[in-house]
C-alpha positions in Angstrom: 76.0 -22.8 74.2 78.6 -21.6 71.7 78.5 -22.7 68.1 81.0 -25.4 67.2 83.3 -24.8 64.3 85.0 -27.8 62.7 87.7 -27.8 60.0 88.0 -30.9 57.9 91.0 -31.3 55.6 91.8 -33.6 52.7 94.6 -33.6 50.2 93.0 -34.4 46.9 89.4 -34.4 45.6 89.8 -37.7 43.9 90.7 -39.6 47.0 88.9 -41.6 49.7 90.0 -38.9 52.1 87.7 -36.4 50.4 84.8 -38.8 50.4 85.4 -39.5 54.1 85.5 -35.8 55.0 82.2 -35.3 53.2 80.7 -38.2 55.1 82.0 -36.9 58.4 80.6 -33.5 57.6 77.2 -34.9 56.8 77.2 -37.0 60.0 78.2 -34.1 62.2 75.4 -31.9 60.8 72.8 -34.6 61.3 73.9 -35.0 64.9 74.0 -31.3 65.6 72.5 -28.9 62.9 74.1 -25.9 64.6 77.7 -27.2 63.9 79.5 -25.1 61.3 81.9 -27.1 59.1 84.5 -26.1 56.6 85.8 -28.8 54.3 89.0 -27.8 52.5 91.6 -29.3 50.2 94.8 -28.6 52.1 97.0 -28.8 49.0 94.9 -26.1 47.2 96.1 -23.6 49.9 99.6 -24.9 50.6 101.0 -26.2 47.3 98.8 -26.3 44.1 101.7 -27.9 42.2 101.9 -30.6 44.8 98.2 -31.2 44.4 98.6 -31.8 40.7 101.6 -34.2 41.2 99.8 -36.1 44.0 96.6 -36.4 41.8 98.6 -37.8 38.9 100.5 -40.3 41.2 97.3 -41.3 42.9 95.5 -42.0 39.7 98.4 -43.9 38.2 98.8 -46.1 41.3 95.0 -46.8 41.6 94.9 -47.8 37.9 98.0 -50.0 38.2 96.5 -51.8 41.2 93.2 -52.3 39.5 95.0 -53.8 36.5 97.2 -55.9 38.8 94.0 -57.2 40.5 92.5 -58.1 37.1 95.6 -60.1 36.2 95.7 -61.9 39.6 92.1 -62.9 39.3 92.8 -64.2 35.8 95.6 -66.5 37.0 
């Protein structure tokens, strides 16, 4: 049987996508130890500047939503 190669991509290391790709990688390896996985940040290879912009926007939005949730709960 040939060895399976699986490519997992995410777009920023601070996102849930990265956490999900790591969980998928772990699950695949537990199901079949001979699977070879490669977990890559796609922005790192395609557009490092976009990666920085997306990281900044992502962090800003998450913080704003967290603050909004705090104010909604206080109402």
